[in-house]
DSSP file (Angstrom, degrees, kcal/mol; ACC not computed):
  #  RESIDUE AA STRUCTURE BP1 BP2  ACC     N-H-->O    O-->H-N    N-H-->O    O-->H-N    TCO  KAPPA ALPHA  PHI   PSI    X-CA   Y-CA   Z-CA
    1    1 A X    >         0   0    0      0, 0.0     3,-1.2     0, 0.0     4,-0.4   0.000 360.0 360.0 360.0 -61.4    0.0    0.0    0.0
    2    2 A X  G >   +     0   0    0      1,-0.3     3,-1.3     2,-0.2     8,-0.1   0.808 360.0  64.8 -65.4 -29.0    2.5    2.6    1.1
    3    3 A X  G 3  S+     0   0    0      1,-0.3    -1,-0.3     3,-0.0     4,-0.1   0.754  94.3  61.2 -65.1 -23.0    5.0    1.4   -1.5
    4    4 A X  G <  S+     0   0    0     -3,-1.2     2,-0.5     2,-0.1    -1,-0.3   0.668  93.6  74.6 -75.6 -17.2    2.5    2.6   -4.2
    5    5 A X  S <  S-     0   0    0     -3,-1.3     5,-0.1    -4,-0.4     0, 0.0  -0.850  94.9-109.8-100.1 127.0    2.8    6.2   -2.9
    6    6 A X    >>  -     0   0    0     -2,-0.5     4,-1.9     1,-0.1     3,-0.6  -0.226  24.8-122.0 -55.1 143.0    5.9    8.1   -3.9
    7    7 A X  H 3> S+     0   0    0      1,-0.2     4,-2.4     2,-0.2     5,-0.2   0.880 110.6  56.9 -55.7 -42.9    8.2    8.7   -0.9
    8    8 A X  H 3> S+     0   0    0      1,-0.2     4,-1.2     2,-0.2    -1,-0.2   0.873 107.8  48.4 -60.5 -36.3    8.2   12.5   -1.3
    9    9 A X  H <> S+     0   0    0     -3,-0.6     4,-0.8     2,-0.2    -1,-0.2   0.892 110.7  50.6 -69.5 -39.2    4.3   12.5   -1.1
   10   10 A X  H >< S+     0   0    0     -4,-1.9     3,-0.5     1,-0.2     6,-0.2   0.888 108.3  52.4 -65.9 -38.1    4.4   10.4    2.0
   11   11 A X  H 3< S+     0   0    0     -4,-2.4    -1,-0.2     1,-0.2    -2,-0.2   0.811 112.8  44.7 -68.3 -29.1    6.9   12.7    3.7
   12   12 A X  H 3< S+     0   0    0     -4,-1.2     2,-0.6    -5,-0.2    -1,-0.2   0.575  90.7 101.6 -87.9 -10.7    4.7   15.7    3.0
   13   13 A X    X<  -     0   0    0     -4,-0.8     3,-1.3    -3,-0.5    45,-0.3  -0.662  56.2-161.1 -85.2 114.4    1.5   14.0    4.1
   14   14 A X  T 3  S+     0   0    0     -2,-0.6    45,-2.4     1,-0.3    46,-0.4   0.726  93.4  50.8 -62.7 -21.7    0.4   15.0    7.6
   15   15 A X  T 3  S+     0   0    0     42,-0.2     2,-0.4    43,-0.2    -1,-0.3   0.447  79.0 114.1 -98.7  -0.9   -1.8   11.9    7.8
   16   16 A X  S <  S-     0   0    0     -3,-1.3     2,-2.1    -6,-0.2    42,-0.4  -0.577  71.6-127.9 -73.2 126.5    0.8    9.4    6.7
   17   17 A X        +     0   0    0     -2,-0.4    40,-0.3     1,-0.2    -1,-0.1  -0.475  53.2 147.4 -77.5  78.8    1.4    7.0    9.7
   18   18 A X        +     0   0    0     -2,-2.1     2,-0.4    38,-0.4    -1,-0.2   0.626  43.2  76.8 -90.1 -15.9    5.2    7.4    9.8
   19   19 A X  E     -A   56   0A   0     37,-2.6    37,-3.1    -3,-0.2     2,-0.0  -0.838  66.6-139.2-112.3 132.6    6.0    7.1   13.5
   20   20 A X  E  >  -A   55   0A   0     -2,-0.4     4,-2.8    35,-0.2     5,-0.2  -0.298  35.4-104.4 -72.1 166.2    6.1    4.0   15.6
   21   21 A X  H  > S+     0   0    0     33,-0.8     4,-2.7     1,-0.2     5,-0.2   0.922 121.6  50.1 -59.9 -44.2    4.7    4.1   19.1
   22   22 A X  H  > S+     0   0    0      1,-0.2     4,-2.1     2,-0.2    -1,-0.2   0.921 113.5  44.3 -62.0 -44.5    8.1    4.3   20.7
   23   23 A X  H  > S+     0   0    0      2,-0.2     4,-2.7     1,-0.2    -1,-0.2   0.904 113.4  51.3 -67.6 -41.1    9.3    7.1   18.4
   24   24 A X  H  X S+     0   0    0     -4,-2.8     4,-2.0     2,-0.2    -2,-0.2   0.930 111.0  47.8 -61.1 -45.8    6.0    9.0   18.9
   25   25 A X  H  X>S+     0   0    0     -4,-2.7     5,-2.6    -5,-0.2     4,-1.0   0.907 112.3  50.2 -61.9 -41.6    6.3    8.8   22.7
   26   26 A X  H ><5S+     0   0    0     -4,-2.1     3,-0.6    -5,-0.2    -2,-0.2   0.924 110.0  49.6 -62.6 -45.2    9.9    9.9   22.5
   27   27 A X  H 3<5S+     0   0    0     -4,-2.7    -1,-0.2     1,-0.2    -2,-0.2   0.853 115.4  43.8 -63.0 -35.0    9.0   12.9   20.3
   28   28 A X  H 3<5S-     0   0    0     -4,-2.0    -1,-0.2    -5,-0.2    -2,-0.2   0.574 108.7-123.4 -85.9 -10.5    6.2   13.9   22.7
   29   29 A X  T <<5S+     0   0    0     -4,-1.0    -3,-0.2    -3,-0.6     2,-0.2   0.879  77.0 102.1  68.5  37.7    8.3   13.3   25.8
   30   30 A X  S   <S-     0   0    0     -5,-2.6     2,-0.3    -6,-0.2    -1,-0.2  -0.561  72.2 -89.3-133.5-164.4    5.8   10.8   27.2
   31   31 A X    >>  -     0   0    0     -2,-0.2     4,-1.5    -3,-0.1     3,-0.6  -0.766  29.0-115.2-113.4 159.0    5.2    7.1   27.5
   32   32 A X  H 3> S+     0   0    0     -2,-0.3     4,-2.5     1,-0.2     5,-0.2   0.838 116.9  63.9 -57.8 -31.1    3.6    4.5   25.2
   33   33 A X  H 3> S+     0   0    0      1,-0.2     4,-2.4     2,-0.2    -1,-0.2   0.867  98.7  52.7 -61.1 -36.6    1.0    4.2   28.0
   34   34 A X  H <> S+     0   0    0     -3,-0.6     4,-2.4     2,-0.2     5,-0.2   0.924 109.3  48.9 -63.8 -44.1    0.0    7.8   27.5
   35   35 A X  H  X S+     0   0    0     -4,-1.5     4,-1.4     1,-0.2    -2,-0.2   0.895 111.7  48.9 -63.3 -39.8   -0.5    7.1   23.8
   36   36 A X  H  X S+     0   0    0     -4,-2.5     4,-2.5     2,-0.2    -1,-0.2   0.911 110.1  52.7 -64.2 -40.4   -2.5    4.0   24.5
   37   37 A X  H  X S+     0   0    0     -4,-2.4     4,-1.8     1,-0.2    -2,-0.2   0.907 109.7  46.3 -63.9 -43.0   -4.7    5.9   27.0
   38   38 A X  H  <>S+     0   0    0     -4,-2.4     5,-2.7     1,-0.2     6,-0.9   0.783 111.7  53.5 -73.3 -22.9   -5.5    8.7   24.5
   39   39 A X  H ><5S+     0   0    0     -4,-1.4     3,-1.3    -5,-0.2    -2,-0.2   0.905 108.1  48.8 -70.3 -42.5   -6.3    6.0   22.0
   40   40 A X  H 3<5S+     0   0    0     -4,-2.5    -2,-0.2     1,-0.3    -1,-0.2   0.833 108.3  54.1 -64.6 -32.2   -8.7    4.3   24.5
   41   41 A X  T 3<5S-     0   0    0     -4,-1.8    -1,-0.3    -5,-0.2    -2,-0.2   0.442 116.1-121.8 -79.9   0.5  -10.3    7.7   25.1
   42   42 A X  T < 5S+     0   0    0     -3,-1.3    -3,-0.2     2,-0.3     3,-0.1   0.754  75.3 128.4  65.0  28.2  -10.8    7.9   21.3
   43   43 A X  S   <S+     0   0    0     -5,-2.7     2,-0.3     1,-0.3    -4,-0.2   0.925  82.3   6.2 -73.9 -45.8   -8.8   11.0   20.8
   44   44 A X        -     0   0    0     -6,-0.9     2,-0.5    -9,-0.2    -1,-0.3  -0.970  62.9-152.5-134.2 152.1   -6.7    9.4   18.1
   45   45 A X        -     0   0    0     -2,-0.3    15,-0.0    -3,-0.1    -6,-0.0  -0.905  21.5-146.6-124.2 101.0   -6.8    6.1   16.4
   46   46 A X        -     0   0    0     -2,-0.5    10,-0.2     1,-0.1     2,-0.1  -0.316  15.3-121.1 -66.6 148.8   -3.4    5.0   15.2
   47   47 A X  E     -B   55   0A   0      8,-1.6     8,-2.7     1,-0.0     2,-0.4  -0.412  28.1-122.2 -78.2 166.5   -3.2    2.9   12.1
   48   48 A X  E     -B   54   0A   0      6,-0.2     6,-0.2    -2,-0.1   -31,-0.1  -0.915  13.0-130.8-115.9 139.6   -1.6   -0.5   12.3
   49   49 A X    >   -     0   0    0      4,-2.8     3,-2.1    -2,-0.4     6,-0.0  -0.227  42.0 -93.4 -72.3 173.2    1.4   -1.8   10.4
   50   50 A X  T 3  S+     0   0    0      1,-0.3    -1,-0.1     2,-0.1    -2,-0.0   0.815 131.2  53.6 -59.2 -29.0    1.2   -5.1    8.6
   51   51 A X  T 3  S-     0   0    0      2,-0.1    -1,-0.3     1,-0.0    -2,-0.0   0.435 123.8-105.7 -85.3   0.3    2.7   -6.6   11.8
   52   52 A X  S <  S+     0   0    0     -3,-2.1     2,-0.2     1,-0.3    -2,-0.1   0.522  71.7 143.0  91.1   6.3   -0.1   -5.0   13.9
   53   53 A X        -     0   0    0      1,-0.1    -4,-2.8    -5,-0.0    -1,-0.3  -0.563  56.3-105.5 -82.9 144.9    2.1   -2.3   15.5
   54   54 A X  E     - B   0  48A   0     -2,-0.2   -33,-0.8    -6,-0.2     2,-0.4  -0.436  36.0-168.8 -68.6 138.7    0.6    1.2   16.1
   55   55 A X  E     -AB  20  47A   0     -8,-2.7    -8,-1.6   -35,-0.2     2,-0.3  -0.996   3.7-156.0-132.2 137.7    1.7    3.9   13.7
   56   56 A X  E     -A   19   0A   0    -37,-3.1   -37,-2.6    -2,-0.4   -38,-0.4  -0.859   5.2-141.5-119.0 147.1    1.1    7.6   14.2
   57   57 A X     >  -     0   0    0     -2,-0.3     4,-2.0   -40,-0.3   -42,-0.2  -0.516  31.9-107.5 -96.0 168.4    0.9   10.6   11.8
   58   58 A X  H  > S+     0   0    0    -42,-0.4     4,-2.1   -44,-0.4     5,-0.2   0.898 121.9  54.3 -62.3 -39.4    2.2   14.1   12.3
   59   59 A X  H  > S+     0   0    0    -45,-2.4     4,-2.0     1,-0.2    -1,-0.2   0.939 108.5  48.2 -59.4 -46.5   -1.4   15.3   12.7
   60   60 A X  H  > S+     0   0    0    -46,-0.4     4,-2.7     1,-0.2    -1,-0.2   0.864 108.9  54.1 -63.1 -35.8   -2.0   12.7   15.4
   61   61 A X  H  X S+     0   0    0     -4,-2.0     4,-2.4     2,-0.2    -1,-0.2   0.877 106.7  51.1 -67.1 -36.2    1.2   13.8   17.2
   62   62 A X  H  X S+     0   0    0     -4,-2.1     4,-1.9     2,-0.2    -2,-0.2   0.915 112.0  47.2 -65.1 -41.1    0.0   17.4   17.2
   63   63 A X  H  X S+     0   0    0     -4,-2.0     4,-2.0     2,-0.2    -2,-0.2   0.928 113.1  48.4 -63.9 -45.2   -3.3   16.3   18.7
   64   64 A X  H  X S+     0   0    0     -4,-2.7     4,-2.5     1,-0.2    -2,-0.2   0.878 108.4  54.7 -63.2 -38.3   -1.5   14.1   21.3
   65   65 A X  H  X S+     0   0    0     -4,-2.4     4,-2.1     2,-0.2    -1,-0.2   0.895 107.1  50.3 -63.3 -40.1    0.9   17.0   22.2
   66   66 A X  H  X S+     0   0    0     -4,-1.9     4,-1.8     2,-0.2    -1,-0.2   0.919 110.8  49.1 -63.8 -43.1   -2.1   19.3   22.9
   67   67 A X  H  X S+     0   0    0     -4,-2.0     4,-2.6     1,-0.2    -2,-0.2   0.912 109.3  52.7 -61.8 -41.7   -3.6   16.6   25.2
   68   68 A X  H  X S+     0   0    0     -4,-2.5     4,-3.0     1,-0.2    -1,-0.2   0.903 105.1  55.0 -62.4 -40.2   -0.3   16.2   27.0
   69   69 A X  H  X S+     0   0    0     -4,-2.1     4,-1.0     1,-0.2    -1,-0.2   0.932 111.0  45.2 -56.2 -46.3   -0.1   19.9   27.6
   70   70 A X  H  <>S+     0   0    0     -4,-1.8     5,-2.3     1,-0.2     3,-0.4   0.912 113.5  48.5 -65.6 -43.0   -3.6   19.8   29.3
   71   71 A X  H ><5S+     0   0    0     -4,-2.6     3,-1.9     1,-0.2    -2,-0.2   0.903 107.3  55.9 -64.2 -40.6   -2.7   16.7   31.3
   72   72 A X  H 3<5S+     0   0    0     -4,-3.0    -1,-0.2     1,-0.3    -2,-0.2   0.774 104.4  54.9 -62.9 -24.8    0.6   18.3   32.4
   73   73 A X  T 3<5S-     0   0    0     -4,-1.0    -1,-0.3    -3,-0.4    -2,-0.2   0.390 131.2 -93.4 -88.5   3.0   -1.5   21.2   33.8
   74   74 A X  T < 5S+     0   0    0     -3,-1.9     2,-0.3     1,-0.3    -3,-0.2   0.488  77.0 142.8 103.4   3.3   -3.6   18.8   35.9
   75   75 A X      < -     0   0    0     -5,-2.3    -1,-0.3    -6,-0.1    -2,-0.1  -0.622  58.4-109.6 -77.0 131.4   -6.5   18.1   33.6
   76   76 A X     >  -     0   0    0     -2,-0.3     4,-2.8     1,-0.1     3,-0.2  -0.301  29.1-116.2 -57.5 146.1   -7.7   14.5   33.8
   77   77 A X  H  > S+     0   0    0      1,-0.2     4,-2.4     2,-0.2     5,-0.2   0.854 113.6  51.7 -58.3 -39.5   -6.8   12.6   30.7
   78   78 A X  H  > S+     0   0    0      2,-0.2     4,-1.9     1,-0.2    -1,-0.2   0.915 113.5  44.9 -64.2 -41.4  -10.5   11.9   29.7
   79   79 A X  H  > S+     0   0    0     -3,-0.2     4,-2.6     2,-0.2    -2,-0.2   0.895 111.4  53.3 -68.4 -40.1  -11.3   15.6   30.1
   80   80 A X  H  X S+     0   0    0     -4,-2.8     4,-2.4     1,-0.2    -2,-0.2   0.917 109.2  49.1 -60.6 -43.2   -8.2   16.6   28.2
   81   81 A X  H  X S+     0   0    0     -4,-2.4     4,-2.4    -5,-0.2    -1,-0.2   0.910 111.2  49.0 -63.4 -42.1   -9.1   14.4   25.3
   82   82 A X  H  X S+     0   0    0     -4,-1.9     4,-2.4     2,-0.2    -2,-0.2   0.902 110.7  50.9 -65.3 -40.3  -12.7   15.8   25.2
   83   83 A X  H  X S+     0   0    0     -4,-2.6     4,-2.7     2,-0.2    -2,-0.2   0.930 111.1  47.8 -61.5 -46.1  -11.3   19.3   25.2
   84   84 A X  H  X S+     0   0    0     -4,-2.4     4,-2.5     2,-0.2    -2,-0.2   0.901 110.8  51.3 -64.5 -40.8   -9.0   18.6   22.3
   85   85 A X  H  X S+     0   0    0     -4,-2.4     4,-2.4     2,-0.2    -1,-0.2   0.932 112.4  46.4 -60.2 -45.9  -11.8   16.9   20.3
   86   86 A X  H  X S+     0   0    0     -4,-2.4     4,-2.5     2,-0.2    -2,-0.2   0.891 111.5  51.2 -65.9 -39.5  -14.0   20.0   20.9
   87   87 A X  H  X S+     0   0    0     -4,-2.7     4,-2.4     2,-0.2    -1,-0.2   0.918 111.4  48.3 -61.6 -42.5  -11.1   22.4   19.9
   88   88 A X  H  X S+     0   0    0     -4,-2.5     4,-2.1     2,-0.2    -2,-0.2   0.905 111.9  48.7 -65.4 -42.1  -10.5   20.4   16.7
   89   89 A X  H  X S+     0   0    0     -4,-2.4     4,-2.4     2,-0.2    -1,-0.2   0.896 111.4  50.3 -64.9 -40.0  -14.2   20.4   15.9
   90   90 A X  H  X S+     0   0    0     -4,-2.5     4,-2.6     2,-0.2    -2,-0.2   0.921 109.5  50.6 -64.1 -44.1  -14.5   24.2   16.5
   91   91 A X  H  X S+     0   0    0     -4,-2.4     4,-2.0     1,-0.2    -2,-0.2   0.913 112.0  47.4 -60.2 -43.0  -11.4   24.8   14.3
   92   92 A X  H  X S+     0   0    0     -4,-2.1     4,-2.4     2,-0.2    -1,-0.2   0.908 111.5  50.5 -65.1 -42.3  -13.0   22.7   11.5
   93   93 A X  H  X S+     0   0    0     -4,-2.4     4,-2.6     1,-0.2    -2,-0.2   0.896 110.5  49.7 -63.4 -40.0  -16.4   24.5   11.8
   94   94 A X  H  X S+     0   0    0     -4,-2.6     4,-2.3     2,-0.2    -1,-0.2   0.883 110.2  50.8 -66.2 -37.7  -14.6   27.9   11.7
   95   95 A X  H  X S+     0   0    0     -4,-2.0     4,-1.9     2,-0.2    -2,-0.2   0.927 112.7  45.8 -64.1 -45.0  -12.7   26.8    8.5
   96   96 A X  H  X S+     0   0    0     -4,-2.4     4,-2.4     2,-0.2    -2,-0.2   0.909 111.6  52.3 -64.3 -42.7  -16.0   25.7    6.9
   97   97 A X  H  X S+     0   0    0     -4,-2.6     4,-2.4     1,-0.2    -1,-0.2   0.907 108.3  50.8 -60.6 -42.8  -17.8   28.8    7.9
   98   98 A X  H  X S+     0   0    0     -4,-2.3     4,-2.4     1,-0.2    -1,-0.2   0.884 109.3  51.6 -63.5 -37.9  -15.0   31.0    6.4
   99   99 A X  H  X S+     0   0    0     -4,-1.9     4,-2.6     2,-0.2    -2,-0.2   0.918 109.5  49.6 -63.8 -43.5  -15.3   29.0    3.1
  100  100 A X  H  X S+     0   0    0     -4,-2.4     4,-2.6     2,-0.2    -2,-0.2   0.909 110.6  50.2 -61.2 -42.1  -19.0   29.6    3.0
  101  101 A X  H  X S+     0   0    0     -4,-2.4     4,-2.5     2,-0.2    -2,-0.2   0.922 111.0  48.2 -63.7 -43.3  -18.5   33.3    3.6
  102  102 A X  H  X S+     0   0    0     -4,-2.4     4,-2.5     1,-0.2    -2,-0.2   0.922 112.9  48.6 -62.1 -43.1  -15.9   33.5    0.8
  103  103 A X  H  X S+     0   0    0     -4,-2.6     4,-2.3     1,-0.2    -2,-0.2   0.901 111.5  49.6 -64.1 -40.4  -18.3   31.6   -1.5
  104  104 A X  H  X S+     0   0    0     -4,-2.6     4,-1.6     2,-0.2     6,-0.2   0.896 111.4  48.8 -66.4 -40.2  -21.2   33.9   -0.6
  105  105 A X  H  X>S+     0   0    0     -4,-2.5     5,-1.6     1,-0.2     4,-0.7   0.912 111.8  49.7 -64.2 -41.6  -19.1   37.0   -1.2
  106  106 A X  H ><5S+     0   0    0     -4,-2.5     3,-0.7     1,-0.2    -2,-0.2   0.894 110.6  49.7 -64.2 -39.5  -18.0   35.6   -4.5
  107  107 A X  H 3<5S+     0   0    0     -4,-2.3    -1,-0.2     1,-0.2    -2,-0.2   0.797 111.4  49.2 -69.6 -28.8  -21.5   34.9   -5.6
  108  108 A X  H 3<5S-     0   0    0     -4,-1.6    -1,-0.2     2,-0.2    -2,-0.2   0.528 113.4-116.8 -89.5  -5.4  -22.7   38.4   -4.6
  109  109 A X  T <<5 +     0   0    0     -3,-0.7     2,-0.5    -4,-0.7    -3,-0.2   0.510  69.0 138.6  84.6   3.0  -19.9   40.0   -6.6
  110  110 A X      < -     0   0    0     -5,-1.6    -1,-0.3    -6,-0.2    -2,-0.2  -0.722  57.8-117.4 -83.3 126.3  -18.3   41.6   -3.4
  111  111 A X        -     0   0    0     -2,-0.5     2,-0.7    -3,-0.1    -1,-0.1  -0.313  22.5-120.1 -64.4 146.4  -14.5   41.2   -3.6
  112  112 A X        +     0   0    0      1,-0.1    -1,-0.1   -10,-0.0     3,-0.1  -0.796  31.2 179.4 -89.2 117.1  -12.9   39.1   -0.9
  113  113 A X        -     0   0    0     -2,-0.7     2,-0.2     1,-0.2    -1,-0.1  -0.295  55.3 -50.0-114.8  46.0  -10.4   41.3    1.1
  114  114 A X  S    S-     0   0    0      2,-0.0    -1,-0.2     0, 0.0     0, 0.0  -0.673  85.3 -19.0 123.4-175.4   -9.0   38.9    3.6
  115  115 A X              0   0    0     -2,-0.2    -2,-0.1     1,-0.2   -17,-0.0  -0.208 360.0 360.0 -70.5 155.7  -10.1   36.4    6.3
  116  116 A X              0   0    0      0, 0.0    -1,-0.2     0, 0.0   -17,-0.0   0.439 360.0 360.0  74.8 360.0  -13.4   36.0    7.9
């Protein structure tokens, strides 16, 4: 599967599962147990290698890093995961809303002069 995708495309892809659990934990300065816990809380769902090992993408590592920040400040892991999920949903809703506004301005003939 991954062999069918050129290496340069995989390296640029935020969703490509390039990192093993050990490497991901090392990069985040946490433990594999933390990654398993946020997986159980359904914050992220790692893909599995052909051998069944968890693999993480850069996008998933950014999400995990945000959860770790909250946990490090004393937020329970389940609450931290829920906060991160809600933040991610809000960001996506704001992006979609901005697209709708741009499309509406374009349809009305009003020039688009920036964000929002």
